[in-house]
C-alpha positions in Angstrom: 1.8 29.6 -9.8 0.0 27.0 -7.8 -3.7 27.5 -7.4 -5.4 27.3 -4.0 -7.5 24.2 -3.1 -10.6 26.4 -3.1 -9.9 27.7 -6.6 -9.3 24.3 -8.0 -12.3 22.7 -6.4 -14.5 25.5 -7.6 -13.5 25.0 -11.3 -16.9 24.3 -12.9 -15.4 22.3 -15.8 -13.4 20.0 -13.5 -16.2 19.5 -11.1 -18.6 18.7 -13.9 -16.2 16.2 -15.5 -15.5 14.5 -12.1 -19.2 14.3 -11.4 -20.4 13.1 -14.8 -17.5 11.3 -16.5 -14.9 10.1 -14.1 -14.6 6.5 -13.1 -16.5 5.6 -9.9 -14.8 4.8 -6.6 -11.6 6.9 -7.1 -9.4 6.9 -4.0 -9.4 10.1 -1.9 -6.2 12.2 -1.7 -4.2 12.3 1.5 -4.7 15.5 3.5 -1.0 15.9 4.5 0.9 15.3 1.3 1.2 17.1 -2.0 3.4 16.9 -5.1 4.4 19.2 -7.9 4.1 16.5 -10.6 2.3 13.3 -11.4 3.0 10.5 -13.8 0.2 8.0 -14.8 1.3 4.5 -15.8 -0.8 1.4 -16.6 1.0 -1.8 -15.4 0.5 -5.2 -17.0 3.0 -8.1 -16.6 5.9 -5.9 -15.4 8.6 -6.5 -12.9 9.8 -4.0 -10.3 12.7 -3.1 -12.4 10.3 -1.0 -14.6 10.2 1.5 -11.8 13.9 2.2 -11.8 13.5 5.0 -14.4 10.3 6.4 -12.9 11.3 6.7 -9.3 14.2 9.0 -9.8 12.1 12.2 -10.1 11.7 14.2 -6.9 8.4 15.7 -5.7 6.5 13.3 -8.0 3.5 11.1 -7.5 3.4 8.0 -9.7 0.0 6.6 -10.2 0.3 2.9 -11.3 -2.8 1.1 -12.3 -2.3 -2.7 -12.4 -4.6 -4.3 -14.9 -4.9 -7.4 -17.1 -7.2 -8.6 -19.9 -9.8 -11.3 -19.2 -8.4 -14.8 -19.3 -4.8 -13.8 -18.9 -2.4 -15.0 -16.3 -2.1 -12.7 -13.3 1.1 -14.2 -11.9 3.4 -11.4 -12.9 0.9 -8.7 -11.7 0.5 -10.4 -8.3 4.3 -10.7 -8.0 4.7 -7.0 -8.9 2.1 -5.9 -6.3 3.5 -8.2 -3.6 7.1 -7.1 -4.2 6.3 -3.4 -4.2 4.2 -3.7 -1.0 6.9 -5.9 0.7 9.8 -3.5 -0.3 8.3 -0.1 0.7 6.4 1.4 3.5 2.7 1.9 2.4 -0.7 2.9 3.6 -3.9 1.3 2.2 -6.2 4.2 1.4 -8.9 2.2 -0.2 -9.5 -1.5 -1.1 -6.6 -2.6 -3.4 -5.2 1.0 -3.3 -2.0 1.8 -1.6 0.0 5.0 -1.2 3.6 3.9 -1.2 6.5 5.9 0.1 9.5 5.4 -2.3 11.6 8.2 -0.7 10.2 10.5 1.9 13.1 13.0 1.9 12.6 13.5 -1.9 8.8 13.4 -1.7 8.6 10.4 -4.1 5.4 8.3 -3.8 3.5 5.8 -5.7 -0.2 5.3 -5.7 -0.7 1.7 -6.5 -4.3 0.9 -7.8 -4.7 -2.8 -8.4 -8.0 -2.5 -10.4 -8.2 -6.1 -11.4 -7.4 -7.7 -8.0 -9.9 -10.5 -7.4 -11.6 -10.1 -10.8 -11.3 -11.8 -14.2 -9.8 -8.6 -15.7 -10.9 -6.1 -18.3 -12.6 -6.9 -21.5 -10.2 -6.6 -24.4 -12.0 -3.5 -25.7 -11.4 -1.7 -22.4 -7.9 -2.9 -21.5 -5.1 -0.4 -21.1 -7.3 2.5 -22.1 -9.4 2.1 -19.0 -6.3 1.7 -16.8 -5.0 5.0 -18.2 -8.4 6.7 -17.6 -8.6 5.6 -14.0 -5.1 6.9 -13.5 -5.9 10.2 -15.2 -9.2 10.6 -13.4 -7.5 10.0 -10.1 -4.8 12.6 -10.9 -7.5 15.1 -11.8 -9.4 14.5 -8.6 -6.2 14.8 -6.5 -5.2 18.0 -8.4 -8.7 19.5 -7.8 -8.2 18.8 -4.1 -4.8 20.4 -4.0 -2.6 17.3 -3.6 -0.9 17.8 -7.0 
């Protein structure tokens, strides 16, 4: 049973986590869309073909966090982001953060967060773990607002 937006937002534990432990500057959820499922995926040096297995699930939001370690080449990440944005309709909802419509009739969307755009990347100790946390924090925020 899906909880109401008011019930979710009022959850003391979720509110406390988001206020005190979530990564800063998470993108806000859209007001007009919602999904029944979410999948969080860190992306590093992938091609668009990696999405083929993911995008077949209906009524699902895929949160992709593009990341790279300091000192590494960003060529494949840049190509991934450019190819995805050129291939699908999208809306920039925050800097380097796009909500992409994969299939409107099946309610399949991707939230693309290019967390390392214009930076030297994550320290090795942060790496993919920070990318996963950003995706999970975003999913929790969007769930608390009733989008998931």
